C-alpha positions as CSV (number, residue, x, y, z in Angstrom):
1,M,-21.3,-6.3,-21.0
2,K,-17.9,-7.4,-19.7
3,I,-18.9,-6.4,-16.2
4,G,-18.8,-10.0,-14.9
5,N,-15.1,-10.4,-15.8
6,Y,-14.2,-7.1,-14.4
7,L,-15.8,-7.8,-11.1
8,Q,-13.9,-11.0,-10.5
9,T,-10.6,-9.0,-10.5
10,V,-11.9,-6.3,-8.1
11,Q,-14.0,-8.5,-6.0
12,Y,-10.9,-10.4,-4.8
13,S,-9.4,-7.3,-3.3
14,Y,-12.6,-5.4,-2.5
15,P,-15.3,-7.8,-1.5
16,S,-17.8,-5.0,-1.1
17,I,-18.3,-5.0,-4.8
18,S,-20.9,-7.6,-5.7
19,K,-21.6,-9.3,-9.0
20,I,-24.3,-8.0,-11.2
21,D,-27.3,-10.3,-11.6
22,E,-26.9,-11.4,-15.2
23,K,-30.4,-13.1,-15.7
24,D,-31.6,-13.4,-19.2
25,G,-35.0,-14.2,-20.7
26,Y,-37.0,-11.0,-20.1
27,S,-40.1,-11.2,-22.3
28,S,-41.7,-7.8,-22.4
29,K,-40.6,-4.2,-23.2
30,K,-41.4,-3.2,-19.7
31,D,-39.2,-5.9,-18.3
32,T,-36.4,-5.0,-20.7
33,A,-36.7,-1.3,-19.7
34,A,-36.6,-2.3,-16.0
35,K,-33.6,-4.5,-16.7
36,N,-31.8,-1.7,-18.4
37,T,-32.5,0.7,-15.6
38,N,-31.3,-1.8,-13.0
39,E,-28.1,-2.4,-15.0
40,Q,-27.5,1.4,-15.3
41,L,-28.0,1.8,-11.6
42,E,-25.6,-1.1,-10.9
43,T,-23.1,0.3,-13.4
44,S,-23.2,3.7,-11.7
45,R,-22.8,2.1,-8.3
46,I,-19.7,0.1,-9.5
47,I,-18.2,3.2,-11.1
48,S,-18.7,5.2,-7.9
49,E,-17.1,2.5,-5.8
50,L,-14.2,2.2,-8.3
51,K,-13.6,6.0,-8.0
52,N,-13.6,5.6,-4.3
53,I,-11.1,2.7,-4.4
54,D,-8.9,4.7,-6.8
55,R,-8.8,7.7,-4.5
56,K,-7.9,5.5,-1.5
57,V,-5.1,3.6,-3.3
58,K,-3.6,6.8,-4.6
59,S,-3.8,8.5,-1.2
60,H,-2.3,5.4,0.4
61,E,0.7,5.5,-1.9
62,S,1.1,9.2,-1.6
63,A,1.3,8.9,2.1
64,H,4.3,6.5,1.7
65,I,6.0,9.0,-0.6
66,A,5.4,12.0,1.6
67,A,6.7,10.3,4.7
68,G,9.6,8.4,3.1
69,G,11.8,11.2,1.9
70,D,15.1,10.0,0.6
71,V,14.3,6.3,1.4
72,V,11.7,6.3,-1.4
73,K,13.5,5.1,-4.5
74,G,11.0,5.8,-7.3
75,S,7.5,6.8,-8.0
76,A,4.4,4.8,-7.2
77,T,3.2,2.2,-9.6
78,Y,-0.4,1.1,-9.8
79,K,-2.4,-1.9,-10.7
80,Y,-5.4,-0.9,-12.7
81,T,-8.7,-2.4,-13.7
82,K,-11.0,-1.2,-16.4
83,G,-14.4,-0.1,-15.3
84,P,-17.7,-0.6,-17.1
85,D,-17.3,2.9,-18.4
86,G,-14.0,2.1,-20.1
87,H,-11.9,4.1,-17.7
88,L,-9.0,2.7,-15.8
89,Y,-9.1,2.7,-12.0
90,A,-6.2,2.0,-9.6
91,V,-7.0,-1.0,-7.4
92,G,-3.5,-1.6,-6.0
93,G,-0.2,0.1,-5.8
94,E,3.3,0.1,-4.5
95,V,6.2,2.5,-3.7
96,P,9.8,1.2,-3.8
97,I,11.5,1.9,-0.4
98,D,15.2,1.2,0.3
99,T,15.5,-1.0,3.4
100,S,19.2,-1.8,3.1
101,K,21.6,-1.1,5.9
102,E,24.0,1.8,5.9
103,N,27.7,1.9,6.4
104,N,27.5,2.5,10.2
105,P,25.0,1.8,12.9
106,E,24.0,5.5,13.5
107,E,23.1,6.0,9.8
108,T,21.3,2.6,9.8
109,I,19.2,3.6,12.8
110,T,18.3,7.0,11.2
111,K,17.4,5.3,7.9
112,M,15.3,2.6,9.5
113,E,13.3,5.2,11.4
114,K,12.5,6.8,8.1
115,V,11.5,3.4,6.6
116,I,9.2,2.7,9.5
117,A,7.6,6.1,9.2
118,A,7.1,5.6,5.4
119,A,5.7,2.1,5.8
120,L,3.2,3.1,8.5
121,A,2.3,6.5,7.0
122,P,-1.0,5.5,5.4
123,A,-4.1,5.5,7.7
124,D,-4.7,1.8,6.8
125,P,-1.3,0.1,6.4
126,S,-1.4,-3.1,4.3
127,P,0.0,-6.4,5.4
128,Q,3.0,-5.6,3.2
129,D,3.4,-2.2,4.8
130,L,3.5,-3.9,8.2
131,K,6.0,-6.4,7.0
132,V,8.3,-3.6,5.7
133,A,8.0,-1.8,9.1
134,A,8.8,-5.0,11.0
135,I,11.9,-5.7,8.9
136,A,13.1,-2.1,9.4
137,S,12.4,-2.3,13.1
138,Q,14.5,-5.4,13.3
139,R,17.4,-3.8,11.4
140,K,17.1,-0.7,13.6
141,N,17.3,-2.9,16.8
142,E,20.4,-4.8,15.4
143,A,22.1,-1.5,14.5
144,L,21.2,-0.1,18.0
145,A,22.8,-3.2,19.7
146,E,25.9,-2.8,17.5
147,Y,26.1,0.9,18.4
148,Q,25.7,0.2,22.1
149,K,28.4,-2.5,21.9
150,Y,30.7,0.0,20.2
151,Q,30.0,2.6,22.8
152,Q,30.8,0.1,25.6
153,N,34.1,-0.9,24.0
154,T,35.0,2.7,23.5
155,S,34.1,3.6,27.1
156,Q,36.1,0.7,28.5
157,K,39.2,1.7,26.5
158,H,38.9,5.3,27.8
159,N,38.5,4.0,31.4
160,I,41.6,1.9,31.2
161,S,43.6,4.8,29.9
162,F,42.6,7.0,32.8
163,F,43.9,4.4,35.3
164,I,47.2,3.8,33.7
C-alpha cells in the first residue's frame, strides 16, 4: 500500500491524520485477518478524514468567491492528494484576488473593502488570508488619508474664495 507516502503529504497540513502502523511479520492466518481488518478500518478512517478536509477546503475557497465579487479574478485552484481509494481529495486551495490600487482614492477605498471582505469571508481565515486582508487594510488607509488631504485642500480653496 502507498498509504505511508500519501500520509506524509497530508500530515504536514493536517496533523490529525496519523501514520498507519506498517508492522510486518504476522505468522498466523488469524493475525493476517486481524491485520487486514485493522488496515481496512484505518483506510476507511483516512478516507473519511480526507472527505472532510476536501469539503472544508472547497467551502473555504467558495466563501472567498462569494464575498469577493468583482475583485475575484479567476476560479479557485486546488492542491490535491490521492487517497488510499485512488480518488483525489482537495487539501489546499487558492482564489486570485485583485489587490491593486484604483485610479482615485474613493475607488481604492471601495475596492479594498471588498478585498478585506473576500479575504476574511471563510469561517477560518488562513495566514495568507489574514496577510491579504492586512495589505488591503493598509492600502485602504493610505487611500483614505489621500482622500482626506484632497478634501482639506478643496475646502481651503473654497474658503479662500468666499473671503475674496
